[in-house]
N, C-alpha and C positions, 0 to 999 in steps of 0.2 A: 271592454266587454269580453267575457270569457268565451271559449270555443263553444261551450254548451249553449249560450244565449244566441250566438251566431247561427248555429245549426237549427235551433228550435224555431227561429223566426218569430218569436213572440214580440209583437209590435210594442207592447207596453214596456219591454226591457230596453227600448231604444232611448238614447240620450240626445235630445234636441240641442242644437247650437244655433244662435242667431247669426245670420249672414252679416259680415262686417260692412258691406256696402249699403245696408238698409239704415237710413237715419230715422230716428223716432223721437217723439216727445210724449210726455205725460202731462195732461191738463190737471188743473187743481182738483177736478172731480175724480181723478184717477183713471180717466179714459186715455187710451194710447192712440196716437196717430202715427202711422208709418208713412214716410216720405220716400217714394220710389221713383227713381229717374227712368223715364221711358227712352231707352236707347235702341239703336238698330235702324236699319234702312226703312222698314215699314213705319216705325214710330216717327222718324224724321219726315217721311212723306205725309203722314197724318197731321203732324204739327204744322207743316208748311201749308198744306192745301185745305185741311179741315179744322185748323186752329185748335188742335188738341194740345193739352198742356205738356210741357217738358217734364214736369214732376206731378205724379199722382199722389193724392193724400188719401190714405186708406184709414178710415176710422173704425177701430175695433169696439165691439160691445163690451159691457162690464166684465163678463167672464173671460172673453178673449184678451182683454187688457190685463186682467189679473194674471192669467197664464203667461202672457208675453213677458211680464215683469219678473216672473219666477224662473224663466229660462236662463240658466247660468252655465250650461255646458257640463255640469256634473251630475245633475239629477235626471233620472229616467222618467218616462211618462207615468209609470206606476206611482212613483214618489210624488210627482206633481199632482196626480189625481187625488191623493190624500189631502193635499192642501186645498184643492178645489172643493172637495166634498165638505171639508171643515168650514170653508167660507160660504158656500152656496147651498149646501144641504140638498134637499130634494129638488130644488130648482135646477140642479145640474144633471138630473136623471134623463136618460140613461147615460151615466157618467163615462164609462169606458168607450162606448160607441161614439159619443160626442167628441171626446178628446182625441180619439183615433182619427176621426174625420177632420177635426180642426188641424191636427198636425199633418195629415195628408195634404190638405189644401195649402198650408204654409209651405210645405216642401215642394209641392208642384209649382208654386210661383217663385221658388228660389229664395224665400224669406228665411228659411232655416235649412240646415243640413243635419245629419245624424252622425254621432260618434259610434 
């Protein structure tokens, strides 16, 4: 990322990278499931006393699955948005707001980082 992009803070110029610790699968239908290990003292407590699972399975919707599969660590969000628009058309509207929020959520859970 150039210095100009870093200073401008344009979220769409950010390049998402999938976290290596997240295991994931793609079903025949094309939907993605993320397998996230629940680690830490609170998770161990919940697993032992409330029978919570050691691994959570997060099922992405069709658009989220499509985007997840496109994340390659080289394309920025703006570039990814062009592919989403081509595939989903008006169904993706409002495109930039939805993608920005989607990536914010993925980042907040540690599923992705940014270059």
